[in-house]
C-alpha positions as CSV (number, residue, x, y, z in Angstrom):
1,M,-39.4,62.7,12.7
2,P,-41.0,65.9,13.6
3,F,-42.9,65.7,10.4
4,I,-44.1,62.2,11.4
5,A,-45.2,63.5,14.8
6,L,-47.0,66.6,13.0
7,V,-48.9,64.2,10.6
8,L,-49.9,61.8,13.5
9,L,-51.2,64.8,15.4
10,A,-53.2,66.0,12.5
11,L,-54.7,62.9,11.3
12,P,-58.6,63.0,12.4
13,V,-58.8,59.3,13.0
14,R,-59.0,57.0,15.9
15,L,-57.1,53.6,16.0
16,S,-57.6,50.5,17.9
17,P,-54.9,49.6,20.6
18,R,-53.9,46.6,18.1
19,R,-53.4,49.2,15.2
20,L,-51.6,51.6,17.4
21,A,-49.3,48.7,18.4
22,W,-48.6,47.9,14.6
23,L,-48.0,51.6,13.9
24,A,-45.5,51.8,17.0
25,F,-43.6,48.8,15.5
26,A,-43.6,50.0,12.0
27,L,-42.4,53.6,13.0
28,W,-39.8,52.3,15.4
29,L,-38.5,49.8,12.6
30,L,-38.7,52.6,9.8
31,G,-36.8,54.9,11.9
32,G,-34.1,52.3,12.6
33,V,-33.7,51.2,8.9
34,V,-33.5,54.9,7.7
35,L,-30.8,55.6,10.3
36,C,-29.0,52.4,9.3
37,S,-29.2,53.4,5.6
38,L,-27.9,56.8,6.6
39,G,-25.1,55.4,8.7
40,T,-24.1,53.2,6.0
41,S,-23.8,55.8,3.3
42,R,-22.0,58.3,5.5
43,L,-19.5,55.4,6.3
44,L,-19.0,55.0,2.5
45,Q,-18.7,58.6,2.1
46,A,-16.0,58.5,4.5
47,E,-14.0,55.9,2.6
48,K,-14.1,58.3,-0.5
49,E,-12.5,61.3,1.8
50,G,-9.6,58.8,2.4
51,V,-10.5,56.9,5.4
52,A,-9.2,53.4,5.4
53,L,-11.5,50.5,4.5
54,G,-10.4,48.5,7.3
55,L,-11.2,51.2,9.8
56,I,-14.6,51.7,8.4
57,A,-15.3,48.0,8.5
58,L,-14.1,48.4,12.2
59,G,-16.2,51.3,13.0
60,G,-19.4,49.6,11.3
61,V,-18.8,46.3,13.3
62,V,-18.3,48.3,16.5
63,S,-21.3,50.6,15.6
64,L,-23.4,47.7,15.2
65,A,-22.6,45.9,18.3
66,I,-23.0,48.8,20.5
67,G,-26.4,49.5,18.6
68,I,-27.7,45.9,19.1
69,A,-26.8,46.1,23.0
70,K,-28.3,49.6,23.3
71,G,-31.4,48.2,21.7
72,R,-31.4,44.9,23.6
73,F,-30.7,46.5,26.9
74,L,-32.0,49.9,27.0
75,L,-34.4,50.8,24.3
76,S,-36.2,47.5,24.6
77,K,-37.5,48.9,28.1
78,T,-38.9,51.8,26.4
79,A,-40.5,49.4,23.9
80,S,-41.8,47.2,26.6
81,R,-43.3,50.2,28.5
82,N,-45.1,51.2,25.5
83,I,-46.2,47.9,25.0
84,E,-47.7,47.7,28.3
85,R,-49.5,51.1,27.7
86,L,-51.0,49.8,24.7
87,G,-52.1,46.6,26.2
88,G,-53.9,48.5,28.9
89,I,-55.8,50.7,26.6
90,S,-59.5,49.7,26.2
91,G,-60.8,52.3,23.6
92,N,-59.6,53.8,20.3
93,L,-57.0,56.6,20.4
94,R,-55.6,59.5,18.0
95,P,-52.4,58.2,16.0
96,I,-50.3,60.9,18.1
97,R,-50.8,58.4,20.9
98,V,-48.9,55.7,19.4
99,Y,-46.2,56.5,22.0
100,G,-46.3,57.7,25.4
101,A,-44.3,61.2,26.5
102,R,-41.1,59.3,27.4
103,S,-40.8,57.8,23.9
104,W,-41.4,60.9,22.1
105,I,-38.7,62.5,24.4
106,V,-36.3,59.4,23.3
107,I,-37.1,60.0,19.6
108,A,-36.5,63.6,19.8
109,L,-33.4,63.2,21.7
110,M,-32.1,60.8,19.0
111,A,-33.0,63.1,16.2
112,A,-31.4,66.1,18.0
113,I,-28.3,64.0,18.2
114,S,-28.2,63.2,14.6
115,L,-29.0,66.9,13.6
116,A,-26.2,68.2,15.9
117,L,-23.6,65.8,14.2
118,N,-24.5,67.1,10.8
119,L,-24.9,70.8,11.8
120,G,-21.4,70.5,13.9
121,G,-19.5,69.6,10.8
122,V,-18.6,66.3,12.5
123,P,-16.7,64.1,9.8
124,P,-18.6,61.7,8.0
125,F,-17.0,58.5,9.5
126,W,-18.4,59.5,13.0
127,R,-21.7,60.8,12.0
128,G,-22.1,57.4,10.2
129,A,-21.0,55.4,13.1
130,V,-23.5,57.1,15.4
131,N,-26.3,56.8,12.9
132,L,-25.5,53.2,12.3
133,A,-25.5,52.5,16.2
134,I,-28.8,54.4,16.7
135,G,-30.6,52.7,13.9
136,A,-29.5,49.1,14.9
137,A,-30.8,50.1,18.4
138,L,-34.2,51.0,17.0
139,V,-34.5,48.0,14.7
140,T,-33.4,45.7,17.7
141,S,-35.7,47.2,20.2
142,S,-38.7,47.2,17.5
143,L,-38.4,43.4,17.5
144,N,-40.3,43.7,21.2
145,Y,-43.4,44.4,19.5
146,L,-43.3,40.9,17.8
147,T,-41.6,38.9,20.6
148,N,-43.3,40.2,23.8
149,P,-45.7,37.9,25.4
150,R,-47.8,40.5,26.4
151,V,-48.7,41.7,23.2
152,R,-51.3,39.6,22.1
153,L,-52.6,42.7,20.0
154,L,-50.3,41.6,17.4
155,R,-51.1,38.0,17.2
156,S,-54.8,37.7,17.1
157,A,-58.1,39.7,16.4
């Protein structure tokens, strides 16, 4: 994610609020899909290391449930704040402004958790479960950009 932030910072263009909303949705969804994929592959790696398939299935289901709940009840508020912010913009902004400071902090925190798990030698089962939960939360909360009635940015013009 730091690379994406650097690319967005370096781009010399300005985007309309509607395009920023689409970019915010796409980045949030992409991050979630990547983490879900990474989490799933780590859970499958745990199976190769001797973790019982039943435990992996249970871990996957619990991770998805936690992630969906986190996305629905916590991260959806972050997405809604960003939707409100984008809805109040009248001019074009640089792509780095796709998210506010709070959202960039949340993104950095989630990336740091994933990195810490990797560097800390945590077993693949737990890394997979955490990545799957965070990914599911991001995917779930990204849907706010499509369903929030305040965002006419995505439906018209």
